[in-house]
C-alpha positions in Angstrom: 0.3 0.2 0.2 2.5 2.4 -1.3 0.0 4.4 -3.1 -2.0 5.3 0.3 1.2 5.7 2.1 2.6 8.5 -0.1 -1.0 10.1 -0.1 -2.0 10.5 3.5 2.3 11.4 4.2 1.9 14.3 1.1 -1.4 15.3 3.5 0.2 15.3 7.0 -2.5 12.8 8.0 1.1 11.2 9.7 -1.0 9.2 13.1 -3.4 7.5 10.6 -1.4 5.2 8.2 -1.7 2.0 10.1 -5.1 3.2 11.3 -6.1 3.3 7.1 -4.5 0.4 6.3 -6.1 -1.5 8.4 -9.2 0.3 7.3 -8.3 -0.8 3.6 -8.3 -4.5 5.2 -11.8 -4.3 6.7 -13.1 -3.1 3.2 -11.4 -7.0 2.2 -12.5 -8.7 5.0 -16.2 -7.5 4.9 -16.6 -6.0 2.2 -15.0 -7.9 -0.1 -12.6 -5.7 -2.3 -9.5 -6.4 -4.0 -6.1 -5.6 -1.8 -5.3 -2.8 -5.1 -9.1 -1.6 -5.5 -8.9 -1.4 -1.2 -6.1 1.6 -1.5 -7.3 2.7 -4.4 -11.4 2.9 -3.1 -9.0 4.7 0.8 -7.4 6.9 -1.6 -10.1 8.6 -3.2 -11.7 8.7 -0.3 -9.1 10.8 1.2 -9.1 13.0 -2.1 -12.5 13.5 -2.7 -13.5 14.0 1.6 -11.0 15.2 3.8 -12.9 18.9 4.1 -15.5 15.9 5.8 -13.6 13.8 7.0 -10.1 14.7 8.6 -7.9 13.3 10.9 -9.6 13.4 14.3 -12.3 12.7 12.5 -10.9 9.3 11.4 -9.6 8.3 13.8 -12.9 9.6 16.4 -15.0 7.1 13.9 -12.7 3.8 14.5 -11.6 1.5 11.3 -14.3 0.1 11.1 -16.7 2.3 10.4 -14.3 4.3 8.1 -13.9 1.3 5.9 -17.7 0.7 5.9 -18.1 4.5 5.1 -15.7 4.5 2.3 -17.1 1.9 0.7 -20.9 3.4 0.7 -19.3 6.7 -1.3 -17.2 5.0 -3.1 -17.7 2.1 -4.3 -21.8 2.5 -3.4 -21.7 5.7 -4.6 -24.2 7.0 -2.6 -24.9 10.4 -0.9 -22.7 11.2 2.6 -25.7 13.2 3.7 -27.7 9.0 4.6 -24.6 7.4 5.7 -25.6 7.4 8.6 -28.6 5.7 8.3 -26.8 3.0 5.5 -24.3 1.8 9.3 -27.1 2.1 11.1 -29.6 -0.1 8.7 -27.0 -2.5 7.9 -25.3 -2.9 11.2 -22.2 -1.4 10.5 -21.9 1.0 13.1 -20.1 -1.5 15.3 -17.4 -3.2 14.2 -17.8 -7.1 14.5 -15.7 -8.6 17.3 -13.1 -10.2 15.0 -12.6 -6.6 13.5 -12.5 -4.9 17.2 -9.6 -8.1 18.0 -7.7 -7.7 14.6 -7.8 -3.8 15.6 -6.5 -3.4 18.8 -3.6 -6.3 18.0 -2.4 -4.6 14.7 -2.8 -0.8 15.8 -1.7 -0.6 19.4 0.6 -3.0 19.3 2.5 -1.1 16.2 2.5 1.8 17.8 3.4 1.6 21.3 
């Protein structure tokens, strides 16, 4: 995910690479995108929505909901104004247990 890292660094999102790398992994595992698609969708999300989702708001949402938001906006290409309802209706507002475990073991263990 060299392109993703480059884009994140160019935006000054220094603390966000590992976080979005995990979100891209969740795009593969839960939303069935390929590794390359996940990277492209994540980069597109950053380029298209950086005015709505800055580094702090990305961290606030957590990695799984951000993956769901990326899928919703970039893959399904549905309106931003309805993303909250879609997350709730499709149970993407809270991560599955195995996604939480993955995040804890791959984010916290790698950043301390």
